[in-house]
Biopython code that builds the backbone (N, CA, C, O; Angstrom):
import numpy as np
from Bio.PDB.StructureBuilder import StructureBuilder

atoms = [
    (1, "MET", "N", (0.851, -1.174, 0.000)),
    (1, "MET", "CA", (0.000, 0.000, 0.000)),
    (1, "MET", "C", (0.900, 1.243, 0.000)),
    (1, "MET", "O", (1.857, 1.331, 0.770)),
    (2, "THR", "N", (0.581, 2.179, -0.861)),
    (2, "THR", "CA", (1.322, 3.430, -0.934)),
    (2, "THR", "C", (0.716, 4.424, 0.031)),
    (2, "THR", "O", (-0.502, 4.595, 0.089)),
    (3, "LYS", "N", (1.575, 5.072, 0.782)),
    (3, "LYS", "CA", (1.098, 6.081, 1.720)),
    (3, "LYS", "C", (1.066, 7.424, 1.001)),
    (3, "LYS", "O", (2.089, 7.878, 0.489)),
    (4, "SER", "N", (-0.081, 8.051, 0.961)),
    (4, "SER", "CA", (-0.211, 9.376, 0.359)),
    (4, "SER", "C", (-0.133, 10.422, 1.450)),
    (4, "SER", "O", (-0.760, 10.304, 2.503)),
    (5, "MET", "N", (0.635, 11.425, 1.178)),
    (5, "MET", "CA", (0.795, 12.508, 2.136)),
    (5, "MET", "C", (-0.103, 13.665, 1.707)),
    (5, "MET", "O", (-0.030, 14.118, 0.565)),
    (6, "ILE", "N", (-0.937, 14.137, 2.606)),
    (6, "ILE", "CA", (-1.830, 15.256, 2.328)),
    (6, "ILE", "C", (-1.385, 16.415, 3.206)),
    (6, "ILE", "O", (-1.503, 16.352, 4.429)),
    (7, "PRO", "N", (-0.871, 17.475, 2.585)),
    (7, "PRO", "CA", (-0.449, 18.622, 3.387)),
    (7, "PRO", "C", (-1.665, 19.334, 3.981)),
    (7, "PRO", "O", (-2.783, 19.202, 3.485)),
    (8, "PHE", "N", (-1.423, 20.089, 5.049)),
    (8, "PHE", "CA", (-2.500, 20.859, 5.668)),
    (8, "PHE", "C", (-3.133, 21.766, 4.622)),
    (8, "PHE", "O", (-2.437, 22.421, 3.846)),
    (9, "GLN", "N", (-4.443, 21.793, 4.612)),
    (9, "GLN", "CA", (-5.179, 22.672, 3.707)),
    (9, "GLN", "C", (-6.576, 22.895, 4.247)),
    (9, "GLN", "O", (-7.087, 22.105, 5.040)),
    (10, "THR", "N", (-7.176, 23.971, 3.812)),
    (10, "THR", "CA", (-8.556, 24.259, 4.182)),
    (10, "THR", "C", (-9.410, 24.162, 2.919)),
    (10, "THR", "O", (-8.909, 24.277, 1.800)),
    (11, "ILE", "N", (-10.682, 23.951, 3.120)),
    (11, "ILE", "CA", (-11.624, 23.882, 2.001)),
    (11, "ILE", "C", (-12.711, 24.915, 2.232)),
    (11, "ILE", "O", (-13.412, 24.878, 3.244)),
    (12, "ASN", "N", (-12.848, 25.828, 1.297)),
    (12, "ASN", "CA", (-13.943, 26.794, 1.320)),
    (12, "ASN", "C", (-15.053, 26.208, 0.448)),
    (12, "ASN", "O", (-15.030, 26.355, -0.774)),
    (13, "TRP", "N", (-16.021, 25.547, 1.077)),
    (13, "TRP", "CA", (-17.063, 24.857, 0.318)),
    (13, "TRP", "C", (-17.869, 25.808, -0.552)),
    (13, "TRP", "O", (-18.403, 25.392, -1.580)),
    (14, "GLU", "N", (-17.969, 27.057, -0.169)),
    (14, "GLU", "CA", (-18.715, 28.023, -0.985)),
    (14, "GLU", "C", (-18.040, 28.247, -2.334)),
    (14, "GLU", "O", (-18.703, 28.659, -3.286)),
    (15, "ALA", "N", (-16.748, 27.987, -2.437)),
    (15, "ALA", "CA", (-16.008, 28.182, -3.678)),
    (15, "ALA", "C", (-15.981, 26.928, -4.565)),
    (15, "ALA", "O", (-15.513, 26.987, -5.702)),
    (16, "ILE", "N", (-16.472, 25.813, -4.059)),
    (16, "ILE", "CA", (-16.458, 24.558, -4.817)),
    (16, "ILE", "C", (-17.745, 24.465, -5.631)),
    (16, "ILE", "O", (-18.835, 24.499, -5.060)),
    (17, "PRO", "N", (-17.638, 24.348, -6.967)),
    (17, "PRO", "CA", (-18.850, 24.293, -7.797)),
    (17, "PRO", "C", (-19.662, 23.021, -7.539)),
    (17, "PRO", "O", (-19.126, 21.987, -7.143)),
    (18, "LYS", "N", (-20.959, 23.133, -7.775)),
    (18, "LYS", "CA", (-21.862, 21.997, -7.615)),
    (18, "LYS", "C", (-22.058, 21.317, -8.963)),
    (18, "LYS", "O", (-22.181, 21.972, -9.999)),
    (19, "THR", "N", (-22.082, 19.991, -8.924)),
    (19, "THR", "CA", (-22.430, 19.219, -10.111)),
    (19, "THR", "C", (-23.726, 18.480, -9.816)),
    (19, "THR", "O", (-23.978, 18.076, -8.681)),
    (20, "GLU", "N", (-24.536, 18.309, -10.836)),
    (20, "GLU", "CA", (-25.856, 17.712, -10.694)),
    (20, "GLU", "C", (-25.826, 16.253, -11.136)),
    (20, "GLU", "O", (-25.253, 15.921, -12.174)),
    (21, "HIS", "N", (-26.453, 15.379, -10.335)),
    (21, "HIS", "CA", (-26.508, 13.951, -10.617)),
    (21, "HIS", "C", (-27.945, 13.495, -10.404)),
    (21, "HIS", "O", (-28.439, 13.479, -9.277)),
    (22, "VAL", "N", (-28.605, 13.130, -11.481)),
    (22, "VAL", "CA", (-30.011, 12.737, -11.419)),
    (22, "VAL", "C", (-30.119, 11.315, -10.885)),
    (22, "VAL", "O", (-29.400, 10.419, -11.328)),
    (23, "GLY", "N", (-31.015, 11.116, -9.940)),
    (23, "GLY", "CA", (-31.246, 9.796, -9.372)),
    (23, "GLY", "C", (-32.404, 9.104, -10.076)),
    (23, "GLY", "O", (-32.937, 9.610, -11.063)),
    (24, "GLU", "N", (-32.785, 7.945, -9.559)),
    (24, "GLU", "CA", (-33.991, 7.274, -10.060)),
    (24, "GLU", "C", (-35.164, 8.227, -9.882)),
    (24, "GLU", "O", (-36.020, 8.347, -10.758)),
    (25, "THR", "N", (-35.194, 8.903, -8.736)),
    (25, "THR", "CA", (-36.082, 10.044, -8.504)),
    (25, "THR", "C", (-35.246, 11.113, -7.823)),
    (25, "THR", "O", (-34.311, 10.793, -7.089)),
    (26, "GLY", "N", (-35.561, 12.354, -8.051)),
    (26, "GLY", "CA", (-34.850, 13.453, -7.418)),
    (26, "GLY", "C", (-33.462, 13.672, -7.997)),
    (26, "GLY", "O", (-33.065, 13.042, -8.977)),
    (27, "THR", "N", (-32.738, 14.587, -7.360)),
    (27, "THR", "CA", (-31.425, 14.994, -7.851)),
    (27, "THR", "C", (-30.448, 15.127, -6.689)),
    (27, "THR", "O", (-30.822, 15.534, -5.589)),
    (28, "ALA", "N", (-29.196, 14.778, -6.950)),
    (28, "ALA", "CA", (-28.109, 14.974, -5.987)),
    (28, "ALA", "C", (-27.213, 16.086, -6.514)),
    (28, "ALA", "O", (-26.948, 16.165, -7.714)),
    (29, "TYR", "N", (-26.751, 16.940, -5.615)),
    (29, "TYR", "CA", (-25.827, 18.018, -5.961)),
    (29, "TYR", "C", (-24.542, 17.781, -5.187)),
    (29, "TYR", "O", (-24.546, 17.758, -3.957)),
    (30, "TRP", "N", (-23.438, 17.603, -5.912)),
    (30, "TRP", "CA", (-22.148, 17.289, -5.307)),
    (30, "TRP", "C", (-21.219, 18.481, -5.378)),
    (30, "TRP", "O", (-21.164, 19.177, -6.392)),
    (31, "GLN", "N", (-20.492, 18.716, -4.304)),
    (31, "GLN", "CA", (-19.331, 19.602, -4.297)),
    (31, "GLN", "C", (-18.164, 18.690, -3.940)),
    (31, "GLN", "O", (-18.144, 18.100, -2.860)),
    (32, "THR", "N", (-17.200, 18.575, -4.835)),
    (32, "THR", "CA", (-16.172, 17.543, -4.715)),
    (32, "THR", "C", (-14.767, 18.130, -4.662)),
    (32, "THR", "O", (-14.402, 18.990, -5.464)),
    (33, "VAL", "N", (-13.997, 17.648, -3.708)),
    (33, "VAL", "CA", (-12.563, 17.911, -3.644)),
    (33, "VAL", "C", (-11.889, 16.562, -3.862)),
    (33, "VAL", "O", (-12.052, 15.638, -3.065)),
    (34, "GLN", "N", (-11.128, 16.459, -4.956)),
    (34, "GLN", "CA", (-10.455, 15.204, -5.297)),
    (34, "GLN", "C", (-8.957, 15.354, -5.076)),
    (34, "GLN", "O", (-8.307, 16.190, -5.705)),
    (35, "LEU", "N", (-8.417, 14.542, -4.183)),
    (35, "LEU", "CA", (-6.982, 14.479, -3.948)),
    (35, "LEU", "C", (-6.484, 13.154, -4.512)),
    (35, "LEU", "O", (-7.273, 12.371, -5.042)),
    (36, "GLU", "N", (-5.187, 12.898, -4.403)),
    (36, "GLU", "CA", (-4.620, 11.702, -5.034)),
    (36, "GLU", "C", (-5.349, 10.415, -4.646)),
    (36, "GLU", "O", (-5.759, 9.656, -5.524)),
    (37, "CYS", "N", (-5.513, 10.164, -3.380)),
    (37, "CYS", "CA", (-6.131, 8.913, -2.918)),
    (37, "CYS", "C", (-7.334, 9.156, -2.015)),
    (37, "CYS", "O", (-7.728, 8.284, -1.240)),
    (38, "LEU", "N", (-7.909, 10.343, -2.123)),
    (38, "LEU", "CA", (-8.989, 10.726, -1.223)),
    (38, "LEU", "C", (-9.961, 11.639, -1.949)),
    (38, "LEU", "O", (-9.551, 12.568, -2.647)),
    (39, "ARG", "N", (-11.251, 11.372, -1.783)),
    (39, "ARG", "CA", (-12.295, 12.249, -2.313)),
    (39, "ARG", "C", (-13.160, 12.681, -1.143)),
    (39, "ARG", "O", (-13.599, 11.853, -0.346)),
    (40, "VAL", "N", (-13.403, 13.990, -1.042)),
    (40, "VAL", "CA", (-14.243, 14.554, 0.006)),
    (40, "VAL", "C", (-15.358, 15.320, -0.687)),
    (40, "VAL", "O", (-15.098, 16.143, -1.566)),
    (41, "ARG", "N", (-16.609, 15.049, -0.292)),
    (41, "ARG", "CA", (-17.745, 15.706, -0.943)),
    (41, "ARG", "C", (-18.751, 16.203, 0.081)),
    (41, "ARG", "O", (-18.948, 15.597, 1.135)),
    (42, "ILE", "N", (-19.382, 17.320, -0.253)),
    (42, "ILE", "CA", (-20.629, 17.715, 0.386)),
    (42, "ILE", "C", (-21.692, 17.366, -0.651)),
    (42, "ILE", "O", (-21.629, 17.823, -1.792)),
    (43, "VAL", "N", (-22.660, 16.562, -0.250)),
    (43, "VAL", "CA", (-23.697, 16.093, -1.169)),
    (43, "VAL", "C", (-25.052, 16.449, -0.588)),
    (43, "VAL", "O", (-25.345, 16.146, 0.568)),
    (44, "ALA", "N", (-25.871, 17.094, -1.399)),
    (44, "ALA", "CA", (-27.249, 17.422, -1.006)),
    (44, "ALA", "C", (-28.190, 16.631, -1.899)),
    (44, "ALA", "O", (-28.108, 16.710, -3.125)),
    (45, "TYR", "N", (-29.082, 15.872, -1.285)),
    (45, "TYR", "CA", (-30.118, 15.151, -2.019)),
    (45, "TYR", "C", (-31.410, 15.953, -1.913)),
    (45, "TYR", "O", (-31.775, 16.432, -0.839)),
    (46, "SER", "N", (-32.088, 16.090, -3.040)),
    (46, "SER", "CA", (-33.369, 16.802, -3.058)),
    (46, "SER", "C", (-34.442, 15.974, -2.349)),
    (46, "SER", "O", (-34.220, 14.821, -1.978)),
    (47, "LYS", "N", (-35.600, 16.589, -2.174)),
    (47, "LYS", "CA", (-36.755, 15.845, -1.667)),
    (47, "LYS", "C", (-37.026, 14.673, -2.610)),
    (47, "LYS", "O", (-36.829, 14.774, -3.821)),
    (48, "ASN", "N", (-37.476, 13.572, -2.037)),
    (48, "ASN", "CA", (-37.843, 12.375, -2.798)),
    (48, "ASN", "C", (-36.708, 11.838, -3.671)),
    (48, "ASN", "O", (-36.941, 11.357, -4.781)),
    (49, "TYR", "N", (-35.484, 11.924, -3.162)),
    (49, "TYR", "CA", (-34.338, 11.380, -3.887)),
    (49, "TYR", "C", (-34.217, 9.883, -3.636)),
    (49, "TYR", "O", (-34.390, 9.408, -2.514)),
    (50, "LYS", "N", (-33.914, 9.147, -4.707)),
    (50, "LYS", "CA", (-33.582, 7.719, -4.608)),
    (50, "LYS", "C", (-32.461, 7.471, -5.603)),
    (50, "LYS", "O", (-32.605, 7.772, -6.788)),
    (51, "ALA", "N", (-31.348, 6.926, -5.135)),
    (51, "ALA", "CA", (-30.209, 6.653, -6.003)),
    (51, "ALA", "C", (-30.622, 5.720, -7.138)),
    (51, "ALA", "O", (-31.492, 4.864, -6.975)),
    (52, "ASP", "N", (-29.983, 5.904, -8.287)),
    (52, "ASP", "CA", (-30.326, 5.118, -9.466)),
    (52, "ASP", "C", (-29.473, 3.848, -9.611)),
    (52, "ASP", "O", (-29.520, 3.187, -10.649)),
    (53, "HIS", "N", (-28.697, 3.508, -8.580)),
    (53, "HIS", "CA", (-27.831, 2.328, -8.648)),
    (53, "HIS", "C", (-27.486, 1.852, -7.232)),
    (53, "HIS", "O", (-27.627, 2.589, -6.256)),
    (54, "TRP", "N", (-27.037, 0.619, -7.156)),
    (54, "TRP", "CA", (-26.491, 0.073, -5.917)),
    (54, "TRP", "C", (-25.002, 0.354, -5.936)),
    (54, "TRP", "O", (-24.309, -0.040, -6.874)),
    (55, "CYS", "N", (-24.506, 1.024, -4.921)),
    (55, "CYS", "CA", (-23.100, 1.417, -4.854)),
    (55, "CYS", "C", (-22.309, 0.371, -4.068)),
    (55, "CYS", "O", (-22.731, -0.058, -2.994)),
    (56, "LYS", "N", (-21.162, -0.036, -4.611)),
    (56, "LYS", "CA", (-20.297, -1.011, -3.944)),
    (56, "LYS", "C", (-19.072, -0.354, -3.323)),
    (56, "LYS", "O", (-18.273, -1.018, -2.663)),
    (57, "LYS", "N", (-18.926, 0.953, -3.535)),
    (57, "LYS", "CA", (-17.753, 1.676, -3.056)),
    (57, "LYS", "C", (-17.846, 1.897, -1.545)),
    (57, "LYS", "O", (-18.936, 2.056, -0.996)),
    (58, "GLY", "N", (-16.713, 1.904, -0.896)),
    (58, "GLY", "CA", (-16.668, 2.205, 0.525)),
    (58, "GLY", "C", (-16.761, 3.698, 0.766)),
    (58, "GLY", "O", (-16.295, 4.497, -0.046)),
    (59, "HIS", "N", (-17.364, 4.073, 1.885)),
    (59, "HIS", "CA", (-17.537, 5.483, 2.239)),
    (59, "HIS", "C", (-17.525, 5.661, 3.748)),
    (59, "HIS", "O", (-17.761, 4.724, 4.510)),
    (60, "ILE", "N", (-17.246, 6.881, 4.150)),
    (60, "ILE", "CA", (-17.624, 7.383, 5.458)),
    (60, "ILE", "C", (-18.646, 8.467, 5.143)),
    (60, "ILE", "O", (-18.332, 9.449, 4.472)),
    (61, "VAL", "N", (-19.862, 8.286, 5.626)),
    (61, "VAL", "CA", (-20.959, 9.217, 5.318)),
    (61, "VAL", "C", (-21.451, 9.818, 6.628)),
    (61, "VAL", "O", (-21.883, 9.097, 7.528)),
    (62, "HIS", "N", (-21.384, 11.142, 6.727)),
    (62, "HIS", "CA", (-21.837, 11.852, 7.919)),
    (62, "HIS", "C", (-23.005, 12.751, 7.535)),
    (62, "HIS", "O", (-22.894, 13.562, 6.616)),
    (63, "CYS", "N", (-24.117, 12.607, 8.235)),
    (63, "CYS", "CA", (-25.312, 13.395, 7.973)),
    (63, "CYS", "C", (-25.193, 14.753, 8.660)),
    (63, "CYS", "O", (-25.141, 14.839, 9.887)),
    (64, "LEU", "N", (-25.150, 15.810, 7.853)),
    (64, "LEU", "CA", (-25.022, 17.172, 8.372)),
    (64, "LEU", "C", (-26.369, 17.792, 8.701)),
    (64, "LEU", "O", (-26.527, 18.448, 9.731)),
    (65, "GLU", "N", (-27.340, 17.581, 7.819)),
    (65, "GLU", "CA", (-28.692, 18.154, 7.994)),
    (65, "GLU", "C", (-29.713, 17.187, 7.425)),
    (65, "GLU", "O", (-29.450, 16.509, 6.432)),
    (66, "GLY", "N", (-30.871, 17.124, 8.049)),
    (66, "GLY", "CA", (-31.957, 16.299, 7.532)),
    (66, "GLY", "C", (-31.797, 14.843, 7.932)),
    (66, "GLY", "O", (-31.167, 14.524, 8.940)),
    (67, "GLU", "N", (-32.386, 13.953, 7.113)),
    (67, "GLU", "CA", (-32.304, 12.525, 7.372)),
    (67, "GLU", "C", (-32.452, 11.770, 6.065)),
    (67, "GLU", "O", (-33.008, 12.276, 5.091)),
    (68, "PHE", "N", (-31.937, 10.539, 6.067)),
    (68, "PHE", "CA", (-32.060, 9.676, 4.890)),
    (68, "PHE", "C", (-32.011, 8.228, 5.334)),
    (68, "PHE", "O", (-31.632, 7.917, 6.463)),
    (69, "VAL", "N", (-32.400, 7.354, 4.428)),
    (69, "VAL", "CA", (-32.331, 5.925, 4.670)),
    (69, "VAL", "C", (-31.243, 5.359, 3.768)),
    (69, "VAL", "O", (-31.223, 5.610, 2.563)),
    (70, "SER", "N", (-30.346, 4.595, 4.367)),
    (70, "SER", "CA", (-29.365, 3.848, 3.594)),
    (70, "SER", "C", (-29.908, 2.434, 3.469)),
    (70, "SER", "O", (-30.031, 1.714, 4.460)),
    (71, "GLU", "N", (-30.233, 2.042, 2.236)),
    (71, "GLU", "CA", (-30.762, 0.706, 1.978)),
    (71, "GLU", "C", (-29.616, -0.181, 1.520)),
    (71, "GLU", "O", (-28.796, 0.226, 0.697)),
    (72, "LEU", "N", (-29.563, -1.395, 2.055)),
    (72, "LEU", "CA", (-28.600, -2.378, 1.581)),
    (72, "LEU", "C", (-29.302, -3.307, 0.607)),
    (72, "LEU", "O", (-30.510, -3.527, 0.699)),
    (73, "GLU", "N", (-28.539, -3.844, -0.321)),
    (73, "GLU", "CA", (-29.113, -4.706, -1.349)),
    (73, "GLU", "C", (-29.766, -5.951, -0.752)),
    (73, "GLU", "O", (-30.617, -6.569, -1.392)),
    (74, "ASP", "N", (-29.374, -6.326, 0.474)),
    (74, "ASP", "CA", (-29.976, -7.495, 1.137)),
    (74, "ASP", "C", (-31.339, -7.175, 1.761)),
    (74, "ASP", "O", (-31.974, -8.048, 2.352)),
    (75, "GLY", "N", (-31.790, -5.907, 1.625)),
    (75, "GLY", "CA", (-33.093, -5.511, 2.153)),
    (75, "GLY", "C", (-33.030, -4.746, 3.471)),
    (75, "GLY", "O", (-34.036, -4.181, 3.900)),
    (76, "SER", "N", (-31.874, -4.718, 4.116)),
    (76, "SER", "CA", (-31.730, -3.963, 5.364)),
    (76, "SER", "C", (-31.860, -2.470, 5.090)),
    (76, "SER", "O", (-31.471, -1.986, 4.027)),
    (77, "LYS", "N", (-32.415, -1.743, 6.066)),
    (77, "LYS", "CA", (-32.572, -0.291, 5.953)),
    (77, "LYS", "C", (-32.134, 0.360, 7.249)),
    (77, "LYS", "O", (-32.444, -0.118, 8.340)),
    (78, "PHE", "N", (-31.398, 1.475, 7.111)),
    (78, "PHE", "CA", (-30.886, 2.189, 8.271)),
    (78, "PHE", "C", (-31.212, 3.663, 8.138)),
    (78, "PHE", "O", (-30.828, 4.297, 7.155)),
    (79, "LEU", "N", (-31.914, 4.212, 9.110)),
    (79, "LEU", "CA", (-32.239, 5.636, 9.128)),
    (79, "LEU", "C", (-31.084, 6.381, 9.779)),
    (79, "LEU", "O", (-30.670, 6.058, 10.892)),
    (80, "LEU", "N", (-30.569, 7.379, 9.073)),
    (80, "LEU", "CA", (-29.531, 8.242, 9.631)),
    (80, "LEU", "C", (-30.069, 9.652, 9.689)),
    (80, "LEU", "O", (-30.642, 10.153, 8.722)),
    (81, "THR", "N", (-29.881, 10.289, 10.831)),
    (81, "THR", "CA", (-30.326, 11.660, 11.045)),
    (81, "THR", "C", (-29.104, 12.539, 11.311)),
    (81, "THR", "O", (-27.992, 12.037, 11.473)),
    (82, "ALA", "N", (-29.320, 13.851, 11.354)),
    (82, "ALA", "CA", (-28.225, 14.797, 11.562)),
    (82, "ALA", "C", (-27.368, 14.372, 12.753)),
    (82, "ALA", "O", (-27.881, 14.089, 13.836)),
    (83, "GLY", "N", (-26.063, 14.333, 12.533)),
    (83, "GLY", "CA", (-25.121, 13.950, 13.572)),
    (83, "GLY", "C", (-24.714, 12.488, 13.531)),
    (83, "GLY", "O", (-23.802, 12.087, 14.254)),
    (84, "MET", "N", (-25.373, 11.674, 12.694)),
    (84, "MET", "CA", (-25.041, 10.251, 12.604)),
    (84, "MET", "C", (-24.108, 9.996, 11.421)),
    (84, "MET", "O", (-24.055, 10.776, 10.470)),
    (85, "THR", "N", (-23.376, 8.889, 11.505)),
    (85, "THR", "CA", (-22.386, 8.511, 10.497)),
    (85, "THR", "C", (-22.502, 7.025, 10.200)),
    (85, "THR", "O", (-22.801, 6.229, 11.090)),
    (86, "TYR", "N", (-22.260, 6.650, 8.931)),
    (86, "TYR", "CA", (-22.042, 5.231, 8.659)),
    (86, "TYR", "C", (-20.716, 5.061, 7.940)),
    (86, "TYR", "O", (-20.227, 5.971, 7.269)),
    (87, "ILE", "N", (-20.142, 3.866, 8.099)),
    (87, "ILE", "CA", (-18.845, 3.529, 7.517)),
    (87, "ILE", "C", (-18.973, 2.154, 6.870)),
    (87, "ILE", "O", (-19.547, 1.238, 7.460)),
    (88, "VAL", "N", (-18.435, 2.007, 5.651)),
    (88, "VAL", "CA", (-18.407, 0.710, 4.978)),
    (88, "VAL", "C", (-17.190, 0.670, 4.060)),
    (88, "VAL", "O", (-16.829, 1.678, 3.453)),
    (89, "SER", "N", (-16.567, -0.485, 3.962)),
    (89, "SER", "CA", (-15.432, -0.677, 3.058)),
    (89, "SER", "C", (-15.913, -1.068, 1.669)),
    (89, "SER", "O", (-17.048, -1.511, 1.492)),
    (90, "ASP", "N", (-15.032, -0.899, 0.681)),
    (90, "ASP", "CA", (-15.333, -1.284, -0.696)),
    (90, "ASP", "C", (-15.797, -2.736, -0.758)),
    (90, "ASP", "O", (-15.260, -3.599, -0.063)),
    (91, "ASP", "N", (-16.792, -2.996, -1.590)),
    (91, "ASP", "CA", (-17.267, -4.337, -1.932)),
    (91, "ASP", "C", (-17.829, -5.156, -0.776)),
    (91, "ASP", "O", (-17.951, -6.375, -0.896)),
    (92, "LEU", "N", (-18.179, -4.509, 0.356)),
    (92, "LEU", "CA", (-18.732, -5.272, 1.482)),
    (92, "LEU", "C", (-20.250, -5.252, 1.531)),
    (92, "LEU", "O", (-20.861, -6.269, 1.859)),
    (93, "SER", "N", (-20.871, -4.133, 1.216)),
    (93, "SER", "CA", (-22.323, -4.018, 1.314)),
    (93, "SER", "C", (-22.815, -3.057, 0.234)),
    (93, "SER", "O", (-22.617, -1.847, 0.343)),
    (94, "SER", "N", (-23.445, -3.581, -0.790)),
    (94, "SER", "CA", (-24.021, -2.700, -1.811)),
    (94, "SER", "C", (-25.140, -1.896, -1.162)),
    (94, "SER", "O", (-25.982, -2.445, -0.452)),
    (95, "HIS", "N", (-25.139, -0.590, -1.414)),
    (95, "HIS", "CA", (-26.056, 0.311, -0.718)),
    (95, "HIS", "C", (-26.532, 1.410, -1.655)),
    (95, "HIS", "O", (-25.929, 1.668, -2.697)),
    (96, "ARG", "N", (-27.631, 2.052, -1.259)),
    (96, "ARG", "CA", (-28.123, 3.237, -1.962)),
    (96, "ARG", "C", (-28.848, 4.114, -0.956)),
    (96, "ARG", "O", (-29.302, 3.654, 0.092)),
    (97, "SER", "N", (-28.943, 5.397, -1.306)),
    (97, "SER", "CA", (-29.571, 6.366, -0.406)),
    (97, "SER", "C", (-30.950, 6.751, -0.914)),
    (97, "SER", "O", (-31.195, 6.836, -2.118)),
    (98, "VAL", "N", (-31.850, 6.984, 0.049)),
    (98, "VAL", "CA", (-33.221, 7.403, -0.235)),
    (98, "VAL", "C", (-33.587, 8.468, 0.792)),
    (98, "VAL", "O", (-33.294, 8.309, 1.977)),
    (99, "THR", "N", (-34.222, 9.550, 0.353)),
    (99, "THR", "CA", (-34.691, 10.554, 1.298)),
    (99, "THR", "C", (-36.029, 11.118, 0.842)),
    (99, "THR", "O", (-36.263, 11.303, -0.353)),
    (100, "LYS", "N", (-36.893, 11.386, 1.795)),
    (100, "LYS", "CA", (-38.192, 11.994, 1.494)),
    (100, "LYS", "C", (-38.113, 13.509, 1.535)),
    (100, "LYS", "O", (-38.672, 14.184, 0.670)),
    (101, "LYS", "N", (-37.423, 14.053, 2.536)),
    (101, "LYS", "CA", (-37.425, 15.504, 2.762)),
    (101, "LYS", "C", (-36.162, 16.197, 2.277)),
    (101, "LYS", "O", (-36.098, 17.426, 2.292)),
    (102, "GLY", "N", (-35.154, 15.441, 1.844)),
    (102, "GLY", "CA", (-33.873, 16.024, 1.469)),
    (102, "GLY", "C", (-32.877, 15.883, 2.599)),
    (102, "GLY", "O", (-33.257, 15.713, 3.758)),
    (103, "VAL", "N", (-31.600, 15.955, 2.260)),
    (103, "VAL", "CA", (-30.543, 15.756, 3.247)),
    (103, "VAL", "C", (-29.258, 16.385, 2.737)),
    (103, "VAL", "O", (-29.069, 16.546, 1.531)),
    (104, "LYS", "N", (-28.374, 16.739, 3.667)),
    (104, "LYS", "CA", (-27.049, 17.242, 3.324)),
    (104, "LYS", "C", (-26.032, 16.368, 4.045)),
    (104, "LYS", "O", (-26.108, 16.183, 5.260)),
    (105, "LEU", "N", (-25.070, 15.826, 3.278)),
    (105, "LEU", "CA", (-24.107, 14.867, 3.798)),
    (105, "LEU", "C", (-22.676, 15.307, 3.515)),
    (105, "LEU", "O", (-22.426, 16.050, 2.566)),
    (106, "MET", "N", (-21.744, 14.850, 4.335)),
    (106, "MET", "CA", (-20.329, 14.872, 3.990)),
    (106, "MET", "C", (-19.945, 13.426, 3.730)),
    (106, "MET", "O", (-20.170, 12.552, 4.567)),
    (107, "ILE", "N", (-19.362, 13.183, 2.560)),
    (107, "ILE", "CA", (-18.990, 11.818, 2.172)),
    (107, "ILE", "C", (-17.495, 11.798, 1.874)),
    (107, "ILE", "O", (-16.992, 12.604, 1.091)),
    (108, "ILE", "N", (-16.797, 10.864, 2.511)),
    (108, "ILE", "CA", (-15.356, 10.714, 2.335)),
    (108, "ILE", "C", (-15.092, 9.297, 1.852)),
    (108, "ILE", "O", (-15.586, 8.335, 2.440)),
    (109, "ASP", "N", (-14.318, 9.166, 0.788)),
    (109, "ASP", "CA", (-13.925, 7.850, 0.319)),
    (109, "ASP", "C", (-12.530, 7.926, -0.273)),
    (109, "ASP", "O", (-12.007, 9.005, -0.555)),
    (110, "GLY", "N", (-11.952, 6.771, -0.450)),
    (110, "GLY", "CA", (-10.597, 6.726, -0.997)),
    (110, "GLY", "C", (-9.974, 5.356, -0.815)),
    (110, "GLY", "O", (-10.618, 4.408, -0.365)),
    (111, "ASP", "N", (-8.706, 5.282, -1.176)),
    (111, "ASP", "CA", (-7.988, 4.020, -1.167)),
    (111, "ASP", "C", (-7.934, 3.346, 0.209)),
    (111, "ASP", "O", (-7.796, 2.125, 0.291)),
    (112, "PHE", "N", (-8.041, 4.119, 1.276)),
    (112, "PHE", "CA", (-7.958, 3.552, 2.626)),
    (112, "PHE", "C", (-9.140, 2.647, 2.948)),
    (112, "PHE", "O", (-9.107, 1.941, 3.956)),
    (113, "LEU", "N", (-10.186, 2.647, 2.118)),
    (113, "LEU", "CA", (-11.365, 1.814, 2.374)),
    (113, "LEU", "C", (-11.359, 0.514, 1.551)),
    (113, "LEU", "O", (-12.346, -0.222, 1.540)),
    (114, "LYS", "N", (-10.254, 0.244, 0.872)),
    (114, "LYS", "CA", (-10.163, -0.991, 0.070)),
    (114, "LYS", "C", (-9.879, -2.182, 0.941)),
    (114, "LYS", "O", (-9.770, -3.301, 0.439)),
]
sb = StructureBuilder()
sb.init_structure("model")
sb.init_model(0)
sb.init_chain("A")
sb.init_seg("    ")
for serial, (resi, resn, name, xyz) in enumerate(atoms, 1):
    if name == "N":
        sb.init_residue(resn, " ", resi, " ")
    sb.init_atom(name, np.array(xyz, "f"), 0.0, 1.0, " ", f" {name:<3s}", serial, name[0])
structure = sb.get_structure()
């Protein structure tokens, strides 16, 4: 495993452009900072958002505002509200997000979750 060194830096999220990602229903808006082996995002899901795919990638997902359900492909469902976090490694649990009222998340992923 290669160790990536990340120098101290700050992120002004207001300066990071938003990209739009249409779900099965609703829309996700991503603000993304991509480093060599690390991706950090602020993601906002609109009302009635449902992801259009099952994700196999590992993440650390922290709910900043609102609430959402993380559904696993095996049928399990987990409600996360503001202040809660979930963690999963790559290829362990296929998951997707669903929200009725909208939510704002910080999502961190990268090589350390392989």
